[in-house]
Every structure is written in C-alpha cells, then in structure tokens.
ZAVO-556085 format. One record per residue (C-alpha): x, y, z. Coordinates in steps of 0.5 Angstrom, whole numbers, padded with zeros to 4 digits, always signed. Layout:
<sites>
XYZ;...
</sites>
This chain:
<sites>
+0040+0033-0464;+0047+0034-0462;+0051+0029-0457;+0058+0031-0454;+0063+0028-0450;+0069+0030-0446;+0073+0029-0453;+0069+0034-0456;+0072+0039-0452;+0079+0037-0452;+0080+0037-0459;+0085+0043-0458;+0089+0046-0451;+0086+0053-0452;+0090+0058-0448;+0086+0062-0442;+0086+0068-0446;+0083+0066-0452;+0078+0062-0448;+0076+0069-0445;+0076+0072-0452;+0072+0067-0455;+0066+0070-0450;+0068+0077-0452;+0067+0076-0459;+0060+0074-0458;+0059+0080-0454;+0062+0084-0459;+0058+0081-0465;+0051+0082-0460;+0054+0090-0459;+0055+0091-0466;+0048+0089-0468;+0045+0093-0462;+0049+0099-0464;+0052+0099-0457;+0059+0098-0454;+0060+0096-0447;+0063+0090-0444;+0065+0088-0437;+0069+0083-0434;+0068+0081-0427;+0073+0076-0423;+0070+0073-0417;+0073+0068-0412;+0071+0061-0413;+0066+0057-0408;+0068+0051-0404;+0063+0046-0405;+0063+0046-0413;+0060+0040-0417;+0064+0037-0423;+0063+0031-0427;+0066+0025-0426;+0073+0025-0429;+0077+0018-0427;+0074+0011-0425;+0075+0012-0418;+0071+0018-0417;+0064+0017-0415;+0058+0022-0415;+0057+0027-0412;+0063+0030-0414;+0065+0036-0410;+0071+0040-0411;+0074+0046-0407;+0075+0052-0412;+0076+0057-0407;+0083+0058-0409;+0081+0059-0416;+0076+0065-0419;+0070+0065-0424;+0070+0070-0430;+0063+0073-0431;+0063+0077-0438;+0057+0082-0438;+0055+0086-0445;+0049+0091-0446;+0048+0088-0453;+0041+0086-0456;+0041+0079-0453;+0036+0074-0455;+0030+0075-0459;+0026+0069-0455;+0028+0063-0451;+0028+0059-0458;+0034+0063-0460;+0037+0062-0453;+0036+0054-0455;+0040+0054-0461;+0046+0058-0459;+0048+0052-0455;+0047+0047-0461;+0054+0044-0462;+0052+0044-0470;+0047+0048-0472;+0042+0045-0478;+0040+0052-0480;+0045+0057-0478;+0044+0064-0479;+0048+0068-0484;+0053+0072-0480;+0053+0080-0480;+0058+0084-0483;+0064+0085-0478;+0062+0079-0474;+0068+0075-0471;+0064+0068-0470;+0064+0063-0476;+0063+0056-0474;+0058+0057-0468;+0063+0053-0464;+0067+0058-0460;+0062+0059-0454;+0061+0052-0452;+0068+0049-0454;+0072+0055-0451;+0069+0055-0445;+0068+0047-0443;+0076+0047-0446;+0078+0051-0440;+0072+0050-0435;+0067+0045-0432;+0061+0050-0432;+0059+0055-0437;+0053+0059-0436;+0049+0064-0440;+0044+0069-0436;+0040+0074-0441;+0034+0078-0441;+0029+0077-0446;+0023+0082-0445;+0022+0083-0438;+0024+0076-0436;+0031+0073-0434;+0033+0066-0437;+0039+0062-0436;+0042+0056-0439;+0048+0052-0436;+0053+0047-0439;+0057+0042-0436;+0064+0039-0438;+0061+0032-0439;+0067+0028-0435;+0071+0023-0438;+0066+0018-0436;+0061+0022-0439;+0057+0022-0433;+0053+0028-0436;+0053+0027-0444;+0052+0034-0448;+0045+0033-0451;+0041+0038-0454;+0034+0037-0457;+0030+0042-0460;+0024+0040-0455;+0027+0043-0450;+0033+0043-0445;+0035+0036-0441;+0040+0035-0436;+0046+0038-0440;+0045+0044-0442;+0040+0045-0437;+0035+0051-0436;+0038+0052-0428;+0044+0055-0426;+0049+0050-0422;+0049+0051-0414;+0055+0055-0413;+0053+0061-0417;+0050+0067-0414;+0044+0069-0419;+0041+0075-0414;+0048+0078-0415;+0048+0077-0422;+0041+0080-0423;+0043+0086-0419;+0049+0087-0423;+0046+0087-0429;+0040+0092-0427;+0045+0097-0424;+0050+0097-0430;+0044+0096-0435;+0047+0090-0438;+0043+0085-0442;+0047+0078-0442;+0052+0075-0437;+0056+0069-0439;+0060+0066-0433;+0066+0061-0433;+0067+0058-0427;+0071+0052-0424;+0077+0052-0428;+0079+0045-0431;+0086+0048-0431;+0090+0053-0428;+0089+0060-0430;+0096+0063-0427;+0103+0060-0426;+0101+0060-0418;+0104+0054-0415;+0103+0050-0408;+0097+0051-0404;+0096+0059-0406;+0092+0057-0412;+0090+0062-0418;+0086+0067-0413;+0093+0069-0410;+0095+0072-0417;+0088+0075-0419;+0090+0082-0419;+0096+0081-0423;+0092+0076-0428;+0087+0082-0429;+0093+0087-0431;+0095+0081-0436;+0088+0081-0439;+0088+0088-0440;+0094+0088-0444;+0092+0082-0448;+0085+0085-0449;+0088+0091-0451;+0092+0088-0456;+0086+0083-0459;+0081+0089-0460;+0086+0095-0461;+0082+0097-0467;+0075+0098-0464;+0078+0101-0457;+0082+0106-0461;+0075+0108-0465;+0071+0108-0459;+0066+0103-0462;+0068+0098-0456;+0069+0100-0449;+0071+0094-0444;+0072+0095-0437;+0075+0090-0432;+0075+0089-0424;+0075+0084-0419;+0069+0084-0414;+0072+0089-0409;+0075+0094-0415;+0072+0100-0419;+0072+0098-0426;+0078+0099-0430;+0078+0101-0437;+0082+0097-0442;+0086+0102-0446;+0088+0100-0453;+0095+0097-0453;+0099+0098-0460;+0103+0092-0462;+0106+0096-0468;+0108+0102-0464;+0105+0105-0470;+0103+0112-0467;+0111+0113-0465;+0113+0116-0471;+0119+0120-0472;+0115+0126-0473;+0110+0125-0467;+0116+0123-0462;+0120+0130-0464;+0113+0134-0463;+0111+0131-0456;+0115+0136-0452;+0111+0141-0455;+0104+0138-0454;+0106+0135-0447;+0109+0137-0440;+0116+0133-0440;+0122+0134-0436;+0129+0136-0439;+0131+0129-0440;+0125+0127-0443;+0125+0133-0448;+0133+0131-0449;+0131+0124-0451;+0125+0126-0456;+0130+0131-0459;+0136+0126-0460;+0132+0120-0462;+0126+0122-0465;+0129+0118-0472;+0129+0112-0468;+0122+0111-0468;+0117+0106-0472;+0119+0105-0479;+0112+0103-0482;+0110+0102-0489;+0104+0105-0492;+0097+0100-0491;+0097+0097-0498;+0092+0093-0501;+0093+0086-0503;+0089+0082-0508;+0088+0074-0509;+0083+0071-0514;+0078+0066-0511;+0073+0063-0516;+0075+0068-0521;+0073+0074-0517;+0078+0079-0514;+0078+0079-0506;+0082+0084-0502;+0086+0084-0496;+0091+0089-0493;+0098+0089-0491;+0102+0094-0487;+0110+0092-0485;+0113+0095-0479;+0120+0095-0476;+0119+0097-0469;+0125+0101-0465;+0130+0097-0463;+0130+0094-0456;+0135+0099-0454;+0131+0105-0457;+0124+0103-0454;+0127+0103-0447;+0129+0110-0448;+0123+0112-0451;+0119+0109-0446;+0122+0114-0441;+0118+0119-0444;+0112+0116-0445;+0108+0109-0445;+0102+0112-0449;+0104+0116-0455;+0097+0118-0458;+0091+0114-0456;+0095+0107-0455;+0099+0104-0450;+0105+0101-0453;+0106+0093-0452;+0113+0093-0449;+0110+0095-0442;+0111+0088-0439;+0105+0086-0435;+0106+0081-0430;+0108+0074-0432;+0103+0070-0429;+0099+0067-0434;+0099+0059-0435;+0100+0061-0442;+0107+0063-0441;+0111+0069-0443;+0106+0072-0448;+0109+0079-0449;+0117+0078-0450;+0119+0081-0457;+0120+0074-0460;+0113+0072-0459;+0111+0079-0462;+0115+0078-0468;+0112+0076-0475;+0105+0076-0478;+0099+0079-0474;+0092+0077-0477;+0087+0081-0476;+0080+0078-0478;+0074+0083-0478;+0078+0088-0473;+0080+0083-0468;+0087+0080-0468;+0086+0073-0468;+0093+0071-0469;+0098+0075-0465;+0105+0075-0468;+0109+0069-0466;+0105+0067-0459;+0104+0060-0458;+0109+0058-0463;+0105+0061-0469;+0111+0060-0473;+0109+0053-0474;+0103+0055-0478;+0107+0057-0483;+0108+0065-0482;+0115+0064-0483;+0115+0059-0488;+0110+0063-0493;+0116+0068-0493;+0123+0066-0491;+0125+0072-0487;+0129+0068-0482;+0136+0070-0484;+0137+0076-0479;+0138+0076-0472;+0134+0082-0471;+0127+0079-0474;+0124+0080-0467;+0123+0088-0469;+0119+0085-0475;+0112+0086-0474;+0107+0085-0480;+0100+0087-0480;+0095+0083-0484;+0088+0085-0484;+0082+0082-0488;+0074+0082-0487;+0071+0075-0488;+0063+0077-0488;+0063+0075-0495;+0066+0068-0494;+0071+0068-0499;+0077+0070-0496;+0076+0065-0490;+0077+0059-0496;+0084+0062-0496;+0086+0064-0489;+0083+0057-0487;+0082+0059-0479;+0081+0053-0474;+0074+0053-0471;+0076+0056-0464;+0080+0061-0468;+0086+0059-0464;+0090+0059-0471;+0090+0057-0478;+0090+0050-0481;+0094+0053-0487;+0094+0060-0491;+0094+0059-0498;+0100+0060-0502;+0097+0066-0507;+0096+0069-0500;+0104+0069-0499;+0105+0071-0506;+0100+0077-0505;+0104+0079-0499;+0111+0079-0502;+0109+0083-0507;+0107+0089-0502;+0113+0088-0498;+0117+0089-0504;+0114+0096-0505;+0119+0102-0503;+0118+0105-0496;+0121+0113-0496;+0125+0113-0489;+0128+0119-0491;+0121+0123-0492;+0119+0120-0485;+0125+0123-0482;+0128+0116-0480;+0135+0116-0478;+0140+0111-0481;+0140+0106-0483;+0132+0107-0485;+0133+0114-0488;+0133+0111-0495;+0127+0110-0500;+0128+0102-0501;+0123+0096-0500;+0121+0093-0494;+0124+0086-0496;+0126+0083-0502;+0130+0077-0503;+0138+0078-0505;+0137+0085-0504;+0140+0086-0497;+0144+0092-0498;+0138+0097-0501;+0132+0094-0497;+0130+0096-0490;+0130+0089-0487;+0137+0087-0486;+0142+0084-0481;+0145+0091-0479;+0138+0094-0477;+0140+0094-0469;+0143+0099-0465;+0149+0096-0461;+0149+0097-0454;+0157+0098-0453;+0158+0102-0460;+0152+0107-0461;+0151+0109-0454;+0154+0116-0453;+0160+0117-0449;+0159+0124-0448;+0152+0125-0445;+0151+0117-0443;+0144+0118-0444;+0142+0117-0451;+0143+0114-0458;+0145+0120-0463;+0143+0120-0471;+0149+0118-0474;+0154+0123-0476;+0151+0128-0470;+0156+0131-0465;+0153+0130-0458;+0150+0137-0456;+0153+0136-0449;+0160+0135-0451;+0165+0140-0447;+0165+0147-0449;+0172+0148-0452;+0172+0155-0447;+0168+0154-0441;+0169+0146-0441;+0161+0145-0439;+0156+0141-0443;+0155+0145-0449;+0147+0145-0449;+0148+0147-0441;+0150+0154-0443;+0148+0155-0450;+0155+0154-0453;+0156+0153-0460;+0162+0151-0464;+0163+0158-0465;+0161+0162-0459;+0161+0160-0452;+0155+0161-0448;+0158+0163-0442;+0157+0171-0439;+0163+0174-0437;+0162+0178-0430;+0167+0183-0432;+0164+0186-0439;+0157+0182-0439;+0158+0179-0446;+0158+0172-0448;+0164+0168-0451;+0169+0168-0445;+0171+0167-0438;+0173+0173-0434;+0180+0171-0433;+0180+0172-0441;+0176+0178-0441;+0179+0183-0447;+0177+0189-0443;+0182+0187-0437;+0188+0185-0442;+0193+0190-0444;+0193+0192-0451;+0201+0191-0452;+0202+0185-0448;+0196+0182-0448;+0196+0180-0440;+0192+0183-0435;+0194+0186-0431;+0199+0190-0436;+0207+0188-0435;+0210+0192-0440;+0215+0197-0438;+0212+0204-0438;+0219+0207-0441;+0221+0202-0447;+0214+0199-0448;+0216+0192-0448;+0214+0186-0444;+0221+0185-0441;+0224+0192-0439;+0230+0193-0443;+0232+0200-0440;+0238+0201-0435;+0237+0202-0428;+0238+0210-0426;+0244+0211-0421;+0244+0214-0415;+0247+0221-0415;+0249+0221-0408;+0252+0214-0408;+0253+0213-0415;+0250+0206-0415;+0244+0202-0418;+0240+0201-0414;+0241+0206-0409;+0245+0204-0403;+0244+0210-0399;+0241+0209-0392;+0234+0211-0391;+0234+0218-0387;+0230+0217-0380;+0223+0217-0381;+0220+0224-0380;+0213+0227-0382;+0214+0234-0384;+0207+0238-0383;+0205+0242-0389;+0199+0246-0386;+0192+0246-0389;+0191+0242-0395;+0188+0247-0401;+0183+0242-0402;+0180+0243-0395;+0182+0236-0393;+0185+0238-0387;+0193+0238-0385;+0198+0235-0390;+0204+0232-0388;+0210+0230-0392;+0214+0223-0391;+0220+0220-0395;+0218+0213-0398;+0224+0208-0399;+0222+0202-0402;+0229+0199-0400;+0229+0200-0393;+0224+0194-0391;+0224+0195-0383;+0223+0202-0383;+0218+0202-0388;+0214+0197-0384;+0214+0202-0378;+0212+0208-0382;+0206+0205-0385;+0204+0202-0378;+0205+0210-0375;+0201+0212-0381;+0195+0208-0380;+0195+0209-0372;+0195+0217-0374;+0190+0216-0379;+0186+0211-0374;+0186+0206-0380;+0185+0199-0378;+0187+0193-0382;+0180+0191-0384;+0179+0198-0387;+0184+0196-0392;
</sites>
C-alpha cells in the first residue's frame, strides 16, 4: 500500500512547463512502444463549481471554487495504453513494489513523474484510456493540507483517492468523442490549477492569456523534444477548444542548422529580397561555430560508458538579429531566439542568459535547458569554470546520453521529477573538458574572424588561441558598416555599397568595381565613364568637349595675331557695316529654289539681329523651329 499527503506533492516547486512535459514523457514512451507518434494538447476553459480538497483550517466541505478564469490541459496520445485495468492501477502507485524495467529510449525513471508533476501544480489529475473495447478511468486529487483526501492505493482496487470515476467538472462525453474522432487511446487531464500558469494579474486570470500561453508552450516543447520532432518520430499538435490543431515545430536551441555554408547557399534555394540576399552574402561567416559531436567516456563499475558532447558558439546577438531578417527557419528547425510571448508564471525562460551553458539531453529529450531556473546552481558552471567572459551567453554546450542501461544515471544523478540534477560526477566534467579542448577548424567551416582558425573550443590559460574568449562579440558601434548601414562585413572586406569613384553611386548598384565603373554612357554605349567625360566627344588635342583649340596655331589659347582690316587698317575692323541688302543670285544649281547673298557682320549686333529676323520671316521660320 502507498499512502501520500500534501507533503509528497510539494517536495519541489515544478515549473508549469516541466509539469506538462512530464505527462508528455509518458505519452512519448507509450508511443515508442506502439510504433506510433501523435500527441495532442487541448486547452479548455475551467469550470465554475470545481471541488478541491481542504487546504486551510477555515475551509469546510464541500470546498467549491470558481475556475472559469483558468484553464485545464488535456493531453491525448495514440500509444499502446494499458494491457488491462490492473496495469492501470499500478500506474498510480507512488512507489512500485515490482517496477517493470524501462524500455530503450524511455524517458521515465522513477514512476513518480505523472503523479507528482500533476498534483504539484493541479488539484486534479485524471487518466482516461481505452482498454480493448471499454473506456476506463482513474482520477487523483491533491490531498489538501488537512489531508481531507489522503492518497491511498491498495492493490485490491481503487478507493477515494485514486478513484475510478471522474470529478464532476470534467466532460467525459466530449473526451470520448475527441478520442474517437482523432483515434486516440489515452487522455491525461490536468485541471484546477493550484498556482497561476501565466503572469495574469487581477481579475482576468489565466484564461485571458491562453492563446499566448499556447504559443509559449509550442516554443518550449519544440526545444524539449527537438530531436524527435526533427526525425519525425514524434508529432505534437496543440490547440484551444476553438482552434484548429497547430503543429509544434522543432526549435533549435543551438542554431546548429545556420552554418556559414547554409547561410551563403540560402538565397540560391529560396525566394529572398535583395536585402536578404545582401545579408547572406555579407554575413554568412558569422553563422554558428560548432564543434564535431564527439564521444566522451567515463568508467562506471569498471565498464566504459559513453555520452556525447557538442560545443556551440551561437552568432552574436547583433548577428542573430540580422540573420533572422532572412529567415527564422534555416532548415527543419526554427531558431530559439524568436521570443514567444512572455506570459508564463515561470518567467522569461528564453533570454540569452537563460539559454547559455549546458543543455542535457537524456534519451532524446532535453531535460535541463541551459541556465533555465538557475541551472547554474546545480554546478553547470562549477564543473568547468567558463565565467571569466562577459560573452558567455553565446556558449551553449549539448550533452547527450542514453540511460536505458541504468549506468549513466548513476553519474548524472537526476532528480525524481527530472527538474534538475542532484549532482553530476566530477569524472563527467573531466570527460567534457577533454572534448572541449579538441580543436575546431573554423577556417574550413568558413567562419569569419575571430573564429577562422583551428583552435580548441576552450582551454584554461589559452585565451588567444581558443575559440571561446573575451573578444568573440561584435561591437554595435564599431563594427556596423558606416557605408551601407546594413550589416557587419568580414574583417578586411570593403563594403560593396561604398560609392564608386566615377559615378558616386553604391558600387553594387551599377556593378561597379575598383577598376571599372558600371555606368553605361548614353553617347558611346560603353561602361566606365559618365557622358560628360565620354572620350568620343573630347578633342584629341585639348582633351575638352567641345574643342577649344585655335584652328590655326592648334593651341588651346590661340597665339595667332588678329588680321588687320584692309580698309581701316585696324584689328578688329572698325568699318561700319554696309546697309542690309539681299542680292538675288538666281536658281540654285542644286534645285533648292532661288538663292540670295547677304553680308554678315558680327560686330554690328543691332543690324545682324534685324537681318536674322528678316531671314526668318522670309523663310517662314519660327523660333520653335529653331
């Protein structure tokens, strides 16, 4: 027999995210055994008259509370469910006398998560499952601080807590209808939250922020089950009572798919704007710097046990901002830095400071995500001191291990509810350090300075040659390009949008290069100059257009003496212009009509104007014709 009081369900303060994932873990294990993959999370508005157990001396039974401003969470799966009702009984024991061995790849360990995680955060947890042709159910209640309903389980059958009936506030027909429609086998239902699930304050309650909370949970689940979601071995849908099902996408904590090669190739494979293409062309080398996934080994009871270590330096926050203007999904995964609505009662989980450090992936599921919930307190930075740099928020190290043999759990001493580690053995940290000192060839990976070198990820006392050091960031003031005002360029690279020396336009706008302007001349049709400097219109002698050379001396400034007038003997001539008179010459030889001869005297301005007017009038020429 197992007996439990409120103390058993308050040993830790689980986050709402981990409480939900504990239930998903059970679904995942069931799906793994059945060779299936679908899970649905459905959020429903809570009910007004919900019975909860006595928590304070002033409470009297029945204790009814209004939960209409909260919401419940139903988690369905198409797994193998339970063989019989006896197995369903055993699932609700706090301590199993004859626990069954966990299957390969199972996330569960202590047979506690489903019970403790649910009643740690909720007053009610119910399990509805299809066994052969029947639908069976069990419900457990948070016992209350007066132990008004002690958690008491006997093999002979269910008592009051657990019970084989559902609480009155749950709608069993709707649950059965959903299971039938979606071909689900089991529904785990969390209801009547003991603590707020969101940061809603005042009278509005959690239900007012349900849609934002769903978006937040899609992001969290996408990180926690990233490996399965990428492989396609797990499909998780999420919705409220009115929405269509939304597919949870894998969320990449490490930007592992945003490699320099992938960023540079992105415009060739996808439809992008000119600005997005420019970002990819100029900033590809600021993509992820990652080490090779390497095996680390520890000795346990004389046997070698292996786990895997992959170090990452994610792009700087300035570079991440620009790269997300191109896409938030580089391959199969969305990047983690898309900030979901900050509504969870757990706080701001997805800041860079909360993602830094070590992420532990146990049996394919991220158990500890970076520095969330002050993971540093469990020794994740005490194991290997990497805190001398202010840029440690870029450091994300993935530790992966399988626990089905049972040995590695003895050195990765996980808490019963998988909310952290009691401790991690020092020989684990030693093995991790060995991997981190191996070299990473950043030049071969096409990373830009300062990572374009072949050096260790981390090594004590070797800051100049290692990849992780104090100088790995980008300065917003110093590194942003002043010419294009768009991106960070590779060190030593001149901006392709700097002004051309000839046309003064950005060099990439008219395909200008250092040696040739891309402007096309409208006079000669050739590139490399403006029309004002077209070589075809320049005088070969003086180099000007039009020519200003003297036709006699061939010099730019004529040195020839002016000829003297044979009549007055002066230069220029001072003789008065003869009166205007047109002399007819008869028909032109070319057949153009009658010809006339007139005297043209440039020095006689008034007379020449009158002459020109007369000629225009006789010829019927208008100013517009000219």
